[in-house]
C-alpha positions, -999 to +999 in steps of 0.1 A: -225+474-347-256+480-369-247+514-385-225+494-412-253+470-421-253+461-458-283+459-477-287+424-493-288+424-530-290+461-530-326+462-515-331+492-491-358+489-471-367+523-465-367+532-499-387+503-509-412+508-481-415+547-491-420+534-528-450+511-520-468+537-493-466+561-523-480+539-548-504+524-523-494+490-533-483+460-511-446+448-518-442+422-540-404+407-537-390+403-572-359+387-563-378+358-541-412+358-557-442+338-548-433+307-571-421+272-571-384+285-576-386+299-540-397+267-526-376+238-541-341+234-555-352+200-572-383+180-574-418+190-578-443+204-552-471+179-536-502+197-524-512+229-540-489+255-523-508+289-520-489+319-511-510+341-487-505+374-467-510+373-433-544+389-436-556+364-458-550+336-432-561+352-403-580+382-386-559+405-368-521+393-376-495+405-355-458+399-354-461+393-319-486+381-295-479+385-257-442+391-266-417+365-280-410+332-265-390+298-274-426+284-271-437+302-299-422+281-325-433+251-342-418+230-372-435+228-402-429+204-431-396+212-440-368+191-419-353+223-406-355+213-368-321+229-365-332+264-377-363+261-352-339+251-323-317+280-331-346+305-333-361+287-299-325+300-282-328+334-299-362+341-285-348+336-252-325+364-258-340+398-257-307+415-269-302+392-297-336+386-313-338+427-314-310+428-336-323+403-358-357+417-359-347+454-363-375+483-356-396+457-344-425+480-329-421+498-361-427+466-380-455+453-360-493+456-376-510+488-364-546+485-364-553+520-363-530+529-395-540+504-418-525+529-446-493+527-429-488+488-435-470+480-469-466+444-467-427+446-465-403+431-436-368+432-433-345+414-406-306+411-399-283+384-401-246+380-395-232+363-430-194+358-442-180+386-415-205+413-421-243+420-412-269+422-440-303+434-441-330+410-456-361+422-473-390+402-480-427+407-490-455+389-463-465+362-487-463+328-469-466+293-484-497+275-474-519+244-478-555+245-468-549+280-454-524+265-426-486+277-428-467+245-440-435+258-423-425+273-391-453+289-372-464+301-341-488+286-315-509+316-320-525+316-354-519+353-357-484+357-348-460+356-375-424+368-363-409+331-368-425+326-405-411+357-417-373+354-401-377+316-416-387+333-450-359+359-449-332+330-439-349+310-469-341+342-492-304+337-480-301+302-487-319+302-519-350+285-514-370+267-483-359+235-494-323+245-489-333+245-452-338+208-452-313+191-431-291+220-422-269+230-392-279+245-360-243+261-354-247+279-388-282+296-378-265+305-344-236+319-358-263+339-383-282+350-356-253+365-334-222+372-354-206+347-326-181+315-329-195+282-328-178+252-310-191+217-316-184+195-287-185+157-293-198+140-259-190+105-268-154+111-282-147+130-251-164+103-226-180+131-206-207+106-194-179+089-177-155+111-166-167+135-141-137+162-138-140+168-177-182+170-174-177+195-150-154+216-166-179+213-195-206+226-175-187+255-160-179+264-195-217+261-206-231+281-178-204+310-189-213+311-223-249+309-213-247+336-186-227+358-210-255+353-235-247+329-259-268+303-275-262+266-271-280+233-288-279+197-283-286+169-304-285+129-308-265+115-339-286+096-362-262+069-374-286+057-403-316+070-423-337+047-404-324+063-369-334+101-381-362+113-360-364+080-342-378+082-307-359+067-279-378+050-248-366+080-228-386+103-249-357+116-268-354+119-307-324+113-326-309+133-356-329+160-340-318+195-329-328+208-293-326+244-283-306+249-248-331+272-228-314+276-195-283+262-178-281+267-137-273+253-109-301+240-088-300+244-049-318+211-034-337+212-005-362+232+015-360+261+036-329+271+055-316+238+050-310+244+016-296+276+020-271+266+043-264+230+031-257+243-004-261+213-020-266+219-060-272+199-091-262+209-126-292+213-145-300+219-183-333+233-196-340+220-233-368+222-258-378+202-286-388+224-317-421+201-323-433+218-291-440+181-279-425+146-271-402+154-237-377+137-218-395+113-193-365+101-171-354+119-140-362+157-134-387+154-166-419+173-157-438+149-133-409+129-117-408+128-081-372+142-080-390+176-081-399+170-046-362+178-035-365+215-045-386+240-030-414+255-046-396+289-046-370+275-064-394+256-091-410+289-094-377+308-103-369+279-128-402+281-144-411+244-139-443+234-159-463+204-157-474+204-195-464+188-229-448+218-247-417+202-255-394+219-229-380+199-199-352+199-174-320+171-172-294+169-152-258+174-169-250+140-162-281+126-180-276+150-209-241+137-218-254+101-211-280+104-238-270+135-260-242+128-285-232+165-294-234+198-281-228+235-298-218+262-284-222+297-299-198+321-280-203+359-282-166+370-285-168+402-263-142+427-282-155+459-261-131+475-238-160+490-218-169+454-206-163+437-171-155+406-188-128+391-206-121+414-240-107+395-269-089+405-296-098+398-331-081+395-364-107+391-395-091+385-430-111+372-460-091+347-483-095+325-510-088+293-525-081+298-561-064+282-592-043+299-618-028+292-655+006+293-636+005+262-611+033+277-590+007+307-583-024+283-573-035+288-541-057+253-535-030+229-526-051+206-504-044+194-471-011+180-456-019+144-475-010+163-510+027+172-497+035+184-532+010+210-535+004+215-500+023+247-493+006+263-524-023+271-501-031+309-485-008+313-454-016+335-426+009+344-398+001+357-363+022+362-329+015+348-294+029+374-273+023+361-237+044+332-222+013+314-229-025+324-244-057+306-253-063+312-291-094+307-307-092+304-347-124+298-370-124+296-409-158+299-425-165+293-461-187+317-484-223+300-480-236+286-512-270+294-522-294+266-537-314+273-567-336+255-595-310+264-616-276+254-601-291+227-578-280+221-538-251+242-526-229+219-514-202+228-487-164+221-491-143+199-467-122+224-450-100+226-422-065+239-411-033+234-397-013+252-372+027+256-375+051+270-350+077+289-370+108+312-365+101+343-347+111+364-374+096+348-405+081+370-430+077+349-462+056+320-473+066+284-460+078+260-481+088+230-458+073+213-431+078+229-394+066+218-357+027+214-360+012+231-332-024+222-336-046+212-363-087+212-368-109+183-380-117+182-416-153+182-426-178+199-449-191+220-427-198+260-434-174+266-404-145+249-386-135+261-352-104+253-326-095+266-294-059+260-286-033+271-257+001+279-272+033+290-259+050+325-271+063+326-304+053+327-340+027+306-359+017+299-394-019+290-403-027+269-436-066+270-443-073+244-471-096+224-486-095+187-482-087+178-517-067+200-542-081+219-569-113+231-554-121+268-554-139+289-530-141+319-506-135+317-465-131+341-437-104+336-411-110+347-374-085+345-347-088+356-312-064+361-289-058+381-255-035+406-268-030+419-305-016+392-325-004+412-356-022+386-380-019+393-417-014+369-450+019+359-464+019+368-497+059+370-509+078+338-510+110+355-508+127+390-504+111+409-532+137+421-558+143+460-557+166+485-576+192+484-549+193+444-551+221+448-578+241+474-558+234+462-527+232+421-534+205+398-533+203+371-507+218+338-517+215+315-489+187+310-464+197+295-430+175+284-401+192+283-369+174+267-340+191+275-305+175+247-280+191+256-249+224+260-226+238+241-192+260+253-168+247+290-164+256+303-130+245+337-115+228+327-081+216+297-062+187+294-083+204+300-117+203+328-142+174+348-159+187+344-192+180+349-228+193+343-262+197+365-295+206+353-328+224+376-349+228+376-388+235+403-412+217+430-391+186+408-387+183+393-351+159+371-330+153+372-294+140+344-270+117+346-241+134+351-206+139+320-188+140+327-153+157+311-123+177+282-141+214+272-149+198+246-175+174+272-198+154+259-225+150+287-250+137+266-281+136+297-301+143+296-340+151+323-366+154+323-404+179+346-421+182+354-461+220+358-463+241+381-488+275+376-471+282+340-470+315+343-452+299+362-423+292+342-392+259+339-373+262+354-339+244+335-308+245+358-280+234+349-239+223+378-216+212+375-183+181+397-177+185+425-151+160+449-140+182+480-145+207+465-169+213+434-188+246+413-184+261+398-210+272+362-204+289+353-237+286+347-272+295+320-299+300+323-338+295+299-361+288+293-399+263+273-416+278+245-432+260+230-462+278+196-460+266+188-424+231+205-420+217+183-395+247+185-371+242+193-333+269+221-325+277+222-289+295+252-283+315+268-252+303+305-242+329+330-245+334+367-230+328+391-255+360+408-241+383+376-239+395+349-261+395+324-229+360+307-219+340+327-194+342+328-158+303+315-159+310+284-176+283+271-202+274+253-231+247+265-258+230+241-279+227+251-315+209+231-345+214+244-380+183+233-397+188+240-430+213+261-450+203+264-486+202+285-517+171+306-520+157+292-552+155+258-536+135+266-509 
């Protein structure tokens, strides 16, 4: 994965370090200097900030002291509990933090080789579809010789302060980390996909079945190396960081550091009785102020759990910011959970393997309004279909589809101010099985995401077999920006952008003719098919001028519902469209019958119920039946 890490701003860590060692100087980063420009995008500093290197803050500086732990981190003066919570989750995953902190043994201070230290560090983050290597110097902002931002329990441990500085460099300045989104940091640490869950909207506290299903999903995400955070929504500014009677804090991000089913009871009774409780361990980034309800550090509920079980869970009685809660209480008191799933695309894994399609796109404006690609959401019907469009196939009878769009992160700088996210989202439409060109009219909406000014928008949906179009949009038309679309399916979806509005003109068009009419045909279903006591295993083929569309097989029914659509660009308007019905056999398919129809421009919405006829006879087939065909549209190509 990391063989193709891209140097951020073309700064090559190895070359810069060699140059500093050769010149016997400590690195000073010209792209993120020790000035107020690196601290703020607006306003002026309060107390005088002095940038100091770790050797000037303490004796014997270290990257890690006694390893790395979620207990290392404490939030500083900037309101980035979201980032610190994500770091706490990261610290509990060795495989993940070693990706974010590459060559960590080589980057560690070595007291025996002081001349090998060059004051330069580098870290890896996943940004907009690729891993980037961010180089920084070791000068950190202090007041009264104390780190003012993220810091560790140990005065001489600096990994979290250095990771924060590299992340601030990506964001433009430290102030840009104030009031961010935990989901963004989780994705940047992992390359995964974040899924927000609104606990109040889903009524997980009151619905035990939904709550149990969510816990199982969280348990799966946690057991497979994903990261999770939780928070309590602050409705007003006064609510922000207000402490509740139960000890929890509003408007504050908590890291989920463990998810497990806890066995109740003692000895053999606990083993054979097998009564278990769904439990979550959380950590406050402040390193203090814990939950004080049931199953808090000193509560009597812990007497229900054996000493060995408590040791296995790492239960401690100290105000370190980490505590356990039942999942029922989590759903009662917290309002939001963010799951960052590590999407497995490796065929060597024993777990489910996803097929990923990754495409870069953009909302753009053009001198010719017809070529605009920024039409806004469906509220703006006149411009909606100007947006970028992407087509993909669901190739199983039903498949779980994960879709995520991420807009390119905007930097916050003194010159340009705060980098605001656009309000973005997307709609998914089920379209004709043979569609190759862009949509110009509404079809059946299969699913849609929320619209929010978040960096990423995610949707998980189950869809039947067929072809679909994704239309990512900004909420309002006329806004520009780049985005990354990621589509995950069980089998390859052949996801690609639809760029053409109509069949292209070629040198053969004048000789062979150019399509003059677009016809959409929707075969709804059939009735009266008889093949066996349980019905036929039938499917439909729609044919028009050499193009054809085939439905999925409907098994064991005399009244199948095909629900298959085709779109045809017709040159020979006098030729009919043919609908054939076949019986699916293991060795040889059996022809049941066919109908011929022509699109009727004067009666476009007519529902045609037609008798099936055997292909070798002008008389009705021995297998009587009817097929319902809907002519959805029959219009000139230029009108589409």
